[in-house]
C-alpha positions in Angstrom: 112.0 72.5 72.1 112.1 73.2 75.8 110.8 76.6 77.1 113.2 76.4 80.1 114.8 79.7 80.8 118.6 79.8 80.1 120.4 80.8 83.3 123.9 80.5 82.0 124.0 81.4 78.3 127.1 80.9 76.2 129.1 84.1 76.3 130.9 85.9 73.5 134.0 85.7 75.8 135.9 82.5 75.1 137.6 82.7 78.5 134.3 83.0 80.4 132.9 79.9 78.7 136.1 77.9 79.5 136.2 79.0 83.1 132.6 78.1 83.7 132.9 74.6 82.2 136.3 74.1 83.9 134.9 74.9 87.3 131.5 73.2 87.1 132.9 70.0 85.6 135.7 69.9 88.2 138.4 69.4 85.7 141.2 69.5 88.3 139.2 67.5 90.8 138.2 64.5 88.7 140.9 62.6 86.8 138.4 61.4 84.1 137.2 64.9 83.2 139.5 66.0 80.4 140.0 69.6 79.0 142.0 69.8 75.8 143.3 73.3 75.0 143.9 73.6 71.2 144.5 76.2 68.6 143.4 75.6 65.0 142.9 78.1 62.1 144.2 80.9 64.2 141.4 80.5 66.8 141.6 79.2 70.4 139.6 76.1 70.9 138.9 73.7 73.8 137.4 70.3 74.1 135.6 69.0 77.2 135.0 65.2 77.5 134.8 62.3 79.9 137.6 59.7 79.5 136.2 56.4 78.6 133.0 57.8 77.0 134.6 58.9 73.7 135.7 56.9 70.7 139.4 57.8 70.5 139.7 57.1 66.7 136.9 59.5 65.9 138.3 62.2 68.1 141.8 61.8 66.6 140.3 62.0 63.1 138.4 65.2 63.8 141.4 66.8 65.4 143.5 65.9 62.4 140.9 67.6 60.1 140.8 70.7 62.3 144.6 71.0 62.3 144.6 71.4 58.5 142.3 74.4 58.5 143.4 77.9 57.5 141.9 81.0 59.1 140.1 82.1 55.9 138.3 78.7 55.6 136.2 79.6 58.7 135.0 82.9 57.3 132.4 84.5 57.1 130.4 82.2 59.5 132.7 79.9 61.5 129.9 78.0 63.2 128.2 77.1 60.0 131.5 76.3 58.3 132.6 74.0 61.1 129.3 72.1 61.5 128.4 71.7 57.8 131.8 71.6 56.1 134.8 70.8 58.2 133.4 68.4 60.9 132.1 65.4 58.9 130.2 63.7 61.6 126.5 62.7 61.7 125.7 63.3 65.4 126.5 66.9 65.8 124.5 69.7 67.4 124.9 73.3 68.8 124.0 74.6 72.2 123.5 78.1 73.7 123.0 76.9 77.3 126.1 76.2 79.4 124.1 74.1 81.9 122.9 71.9 79.1 126.4 71.6 77.7 127.6 70.5 81.1 124.9 67.8 81.4 125.6 66.6 77.9 129.4 66.3 78.6 128.6 64.2 81.7 126.4 62.0 79.6 129.2 61.3 77.0 129.2 63.8 74.1 132.2 66.1 73.6 131.9 69.8 73.8 134.0 71.9 71.3 134.3 75.6 72.4 135.6 77.9 69.7 136.8 81.5 70.2 134.5 84.1 68.7 131.4 81.8 68.6 128.3 82.4 70.7 127.3 78.7 70.6 129.1 75.5 71.6 129.4 72.5 69.2 128.4 69.1 70.7 129.9 66.0 69.0 128.2 62.8 70.1 131.2 60.4 69.6 130.5 58.5 72.8 130.8 54.8 73.5 130.0 52.7 76.5 131.5 49.4 77.8 128.8 47.0 76.6 128.2 43.2 76.4 126.8 41.5 73.4 123.1 40.6 73.2 122.6 37.3 74.9 119.6 35.1 75.7 118.1 36.1 79.0 118.5 33.6 81.8 114.9 34.0 83.0 113.2 33.8 79.5 114.9 30.9 77.7 113.2 29.1 74.8 114.1 25.9 73.0 113.3 27.6 69.6 113.5 31.2 68.7 115.8 34.2 68.9 118.8 34.1 71.2 119.4 37.9 71.5 118.3 39.9 74.5 118.4 43.4 75.7 121.6 44.8 77.2 122.5 47.8 79.5 122.7 50.4 76.7 119.4 52.1 75.8 120.3 52.8 72.2 121.1 49.1 71.5 117.8 48.1 73.1 115.7 50.5 71.0 117.5 49.3 67.8 116.7 45.6 68.7 113.1 46.6 69.0 113.1 48.6 65.7 114.6 45.6 64.0 111.3 43.8 64.7 108.9 46.7 64.4 109.6 48.5 61.2 106.6 50.7 61.5 106.7 54.3 60.6 104.5 55.2 63.5 106.7 53.5 66.1 107.6 56.2 68.5 110.7 56.4 70.7 110.3 59.4 72.9 113.3 60.5 74.9 113.2 61.8 78.5 115.6 62.3 81.4 114.8 61.4 85.0 116.8 62.3 88.1 118.1 65.7 89.2 121.6 64.4 89.5 121.7 61.1 87.6 120.0 62.5 84.4 119.1 58.9 83.5 118.0 58.4 79.9 114.5 57.1 79.5 112.6 56.1 76.4 108.9 55.8 76.1 108.0 53.5 73.2 104.6 52.8 71.5 103.0 52.5 68.1 101.1 55.7 67.5 98.5 54.2 65.2 97.7 51.5 67.8 98.3 52.7 71.4 95.5 54.5 73.3 96.6 58.2 73.6 95.1 58.4 77.1 97.3 55.5 78.3 100.4 57.0 76.6 99.7 60.3 78.3 99.2 58.8 81.7 102.5 56.9 81.5 104.4 59.9 80.2 103.0 62.2 82.9 103.8 59.6 85.6 107.4 59.4 84.4 107.8 63.2 84.0 106.6 63.7 87.6 109.3 61.6 89.1 111.3 63.9 91.4 114.4 62.2 92.8 118.2 62.5 92.8 118.7 59.5 90.6 117.7 56.0 89.7 120.2 53.7 91.4 118.0 50.6 90.8 117.0 51.7 87.3 113.7 50.3 86.1 112.6 49.1 89.5 112.8 52.7 90.8 110.7 53.8 87.8 108.1 51.1 88.6 107.7 52.2 92.2 107.3 55.8 91.3 104.7 55.4 88.5 102.7 52.5 90.0 102.6 53.3 93.7 100.8 50.8 95.9 103.9 49.8 97.9 101.9 47.4 100.1 100.5 45.5 97.2 103.0 42.7 96.3 101.6 42.0 92.9 103.5 43.5 89.9 101.7 46.2 88.0 104.2 46.1 85.1 105.8 43.3 83.3 109.6 43.0 82.8 111.1 41.4 79.7 114.6 41.1 78.4 113.5 39.6 75.1 113.1 42.0 72.0 110.5 39.7 70.5 108.3 39.8 73.6 108.6 43.5 73.7 107.6 43.7 70.0 104.5 41.5 70.6 103.3 43.8 73.3 103.8 46.9 71.1 101.6 45.4 68.4 98.9 44.8 71.1 98.9 48.4 72.1 101.1 48.4 75.2 103.6 51.1 76.1 107.3 50.2 76.8 109.7 52.0 79.1 113.4 51.6 78.4 115.9 52.7 81.1 119.5 53.3 80.3 121.7 51.0 82.3 119.1 48.2 82.6 118.6 45.1 80.4 115.0 44.9 81.4 112.2 46.7 79.6 108.9 47.6 81.4 105.7 46.7 79.7 102.7 48.8 80.7 99.9 48.3 81.4 99.6 44.6 82.3 97.1 42.2 83.9 97.6 39.2 86.1 97.4 36.9 83.1 100.2 38.7 81.2 102.6 37.4 83.9 101.6 33.8 83.2 102.4 33.8 79.5 105.8 32.7 78.1 107.3 33.0 74.7 107.9 29.3 74.5 104.2 28.7 74.1 104.2 30.6 70.8 107.4 28.8 69.5 105.5 25.5 69.3 102.4 24.2 67.4 99.2 25.6 68.8 98.1 22.3 70.4 101.5 21.9 72.1 101.5 25.5 73.2 98.0 25.2 74.6 99.1 22.1 76.6 102.2 23.9 77.9 100.0 26.8 79.0 97.6 24.5 80.7 100.4 22.7 82.6 101.9 26.1 83.6 98.5 27.3 85.0 98.1 24.1 87.0 101.6 24.5 88.3 101.0 28.0 89.4 97.8 27.1 91.2 99.6 24.2 92.9 102.3 26.5 94.0 99.8 28.8 95.6 97.2 26.5 97.2 98.7 23.0 97.8 100.4 23.7 101.1 97.4 25.5 102.8 95.0 22.9 101.4 97.1 19.9 102.5 97.5 21.5 106.0 93.8 22.0 106.2 93.0 18.4 105.3 95.8 17.0 107.4 94.5 18.8 110.5 90.8 18.2 109.7 90.6 14.6 108.4 86.8 14.8 108.6 86.9 17.0 105.5 88.2 14.0 103.5 86.2 11.1 102.2 87.1 7.6 103.2 88.9 7.0 99.9 91.0 10.2 100.4 92.5 9.4 103.8 95.9 8.8 102.3 96.3 12.6 102.0 96.6 12.9 105.8 99.7 12.4 108.0 101.0 8.9 108.7 103.1 10.0 111.7 103.6 13.3 113.4 107.1 14.9 113.8 108.7 16.3 116.8 107.5 19.8 115.8 104.0 21.0 115.1 103.0 20.7 111.5 102.7 24.5 111.0 106.1 25.1 112.5 107.6 22.5 110.1 106.0 24.3 107.1 107.3 27.7 108.4 110.8 26.4 108.9 111.0 24.7 105.5 109.6 27.7 103.7 112.2 29.9 105.3 114.9 27.3 104.5 113.8 27.3 100.8 114.1 31.1 100.7 117.6 30.9 102.4 118.7 28.3 99.8 117.4 30.5 96.9 119.3 33.5 98.2 122.5 31.4 98.8 122.2 30.0 95.3 122.0 33.5 93.8 125.2 34.6 95.7 127.1 31.4 95.1 129.5 31.2 92.1 127.9 29.1 89.3 130.6 26.5 89.6 129.6 25.8 93.2 125.8 26.1 92.8 125.3 22.4 91.9 127.3 21.4 94.9 125.2 23.7 97.1 122.0 22.1 95.8 123.3 18.6 96.5 124.4 19.5 100.0 121.1 21.1 100.7 119.1 18.2 99.4 121.1 15.4 101.1 122.3 17.0 104.3 119.4 19.2 105.1 116.5 17.4 103.5 117.3 13.8 104.2 118.9 14.2 107.6 116.1 16.5 108.8 113.6 13.7 108.0 115.7 11.0 109.6 116.1 12.8 112.9 112.3 13.6 112.9 112.5 17.3 112.4 110.3 17.1 109.3 107.9 14.4 108.1 108.0 13.0 104.6 104.7 14.6 103.6 106.0 18.1 104.4 109.0 17.7 102.2 106.9 16.3 99.3 104.3 19.0 99.3 106.8 21.8 99.7 108.7 20.4 96.7 105.5 20.5 94.7 104.8 24.0 95.8 108.4 25.1 94.9 108.1 23.6 91.4 104.9 25.5 90.9 106.7 28.7 92.0 109.6 28.1 89.7 107.3 27.3 86.8 105.8 30.8 87.0 107.1 32.8 84.0 107.2 36.1 85.9 109.7 36.2 88.7 107.9 39.1 90.4 104.6 37.3 90.3 106.1 34.1 91.8 107.4 36.2 94.7 104.0 37.7 95.3 102.3 34.3 95.2 104.8 33.0 97.7 103.9 35.8 100.1 100.2 35.0 99.6 100.8 31.3 100.2 102.5 32.0 103.5 99.7 34.4 104.6 97.0 31.8 103.6 98.9 29.1 105.4 99.1 31.2 108.5 95.3 32.0 108.4 94.5 28.3 107.9 96.7 27.3 110.8 95.1 29.8 113.1 91.4 29.7 112.1 91.1 26.5 110.1 88.5 26.3 107.4 87.2 29.8 108.1 90.8 31.2 107.8 91.3 29.5 104.4 88.0 30.9 103.1 88.6 34.4 104.5 92.2 34.4 103.1 91.1 33.3 99.6 88.3 35.9 99.6 90.7 38.7 100.7 93.1 37.6 97.9 90.4 37.8 95.3 89.3 41.2 96.6 92.9 42.4 96.4 93.2 41.3 92.8 89.8 42.6 91.8 90.6 46.1 93.2 94.0 46.2 91.7 94.5 48.2 88.5 97.4 48.9 86.3 97.0 52.4 84.8 93.3 52.0 85.3 93.2 48.6 83.5 91.5 45.9 85.7 94.1 43.5 86.9 92.0 40.3 86.4 90.7 41.2 83.0 89.4 39.3 81.0 88.1 37.2 83.9 86.8 40.2 85.9 85.2 42.0 84.0 84.5 39.0 81.9 85.2 38.9 78.1 84.7 35.4 76.6 86.8 35.9 73.5 89.8 37.4 75.4 89.5 34.9 78.3 89.5 32.0 75.8 92.8 33.3 74.4 94.2 33.6 77.9 93.4 30.0 78.9 94.1 28.4 75.6 97.0 29.3 73.2 95.0 30.1 70.1 96.5 29.7 66.6 97.9 33.0 65.4 95.7 33.3 62.2 92.6 33.5 64.4 94.1 36.0 66.8 93.0 38.9 64.7 91.8 41.3 67.4 93.9 43.3 69.8 92.9 43.3 73.5 89.9 45.6 73.9 90.9 46.6 77.4 93.8 48.6 75.9 91.4 50.6 73.7 93.6 50.4 70.7 93.0 52.9 67.8 93.3 50.0 65.4 91.4 47.0 66.9 92.3 44.6 64.1 95.6 42.9 63.8 
């Protein structure tokens, strides 16, 4: 229970309660705020609700029951009689604080004010416009579940509980935002998760002081993680209930935000962003091969452009049998300018694809490939090698499971390319060193970002590089300090 002081307690005067809620909710100023003035069992009553948030059939059913009441049926204790006898509904509560009543009405429940009662009955008969659970676009698998999180927090927690039927699974409710009062859920398995990590995350969320969360989970991330100049993601997003459940079993803490289909997984490391559910939907050997290919693709996406530029501009670094890597013929523009233009062009194409209707997206891709790519090479704006290696880098970027990590890697690739173009070999070495220092110094809720590589843990690093069979993965990640280390 909250120890917050009640500023506007429910009055014994029915009219005062009605006037307060009427004025504060702006009944006459907002068309969707409804006040129903009623009289049942010889008592004045009023309902306050938000149009569109209430299930009409439930409300009509309750009003029909109330209309049949006689005055003596509410005696001697009308509040207890109504809540325990005459309102047959599961989600029902009482409130003494008018400010809390007002916040609850704005969140969806219906307030029932009854003459002669010093408390207000709250009936949670709300409903939201929702879509059905669908497979997430960014986390598709060939085998496995096709359901995904939606924009309603209660649906998302139920999808998780369906997979984690543990009596110690905790779903702790919080509200964030002085004006938005956004519903937040902190989820963890109490018998597994480290209490210190849970406390740090709960404290970080509770300290958020802002009007609202217009960008939902992304706003939460920026508040609790900080480090605005570090492009690398310190939490992992998922829209898959099975992925969320796996991380709960490992000892992670999840953050659900009402209105968002993405769940935040905390804390995370660099390697968490390189794992995909598809690897665990195949045989261990196949999954290990897929993970190896994905790792190679990610490293290609990061380093192939700076390395090729370095070799192309410094042929002496190549052996005689590797001279084919260089440039056959130069274009009308300097090599670095070509890379810069085509990188910007790829980003523009990606943005255009996002904002293009799906029916036209294929046509946009064809136009970009034929008109821009082919014609640009023919007129001498780009050379063939630039197109080839940029395509390889782009495939590596798109093969990265975490969209946030892929964007961070793109920024680093551009920075490394710039340093290499300006300072040559020294620039490449310095850029790579600074990148490693950044990752080593980065921590997610005091968890080293490069663990288990730095600090090194052989058993955990083996499981990161190779997709191990599930029967031998009998230990939880030690870096999370789980209460129960055995699976």
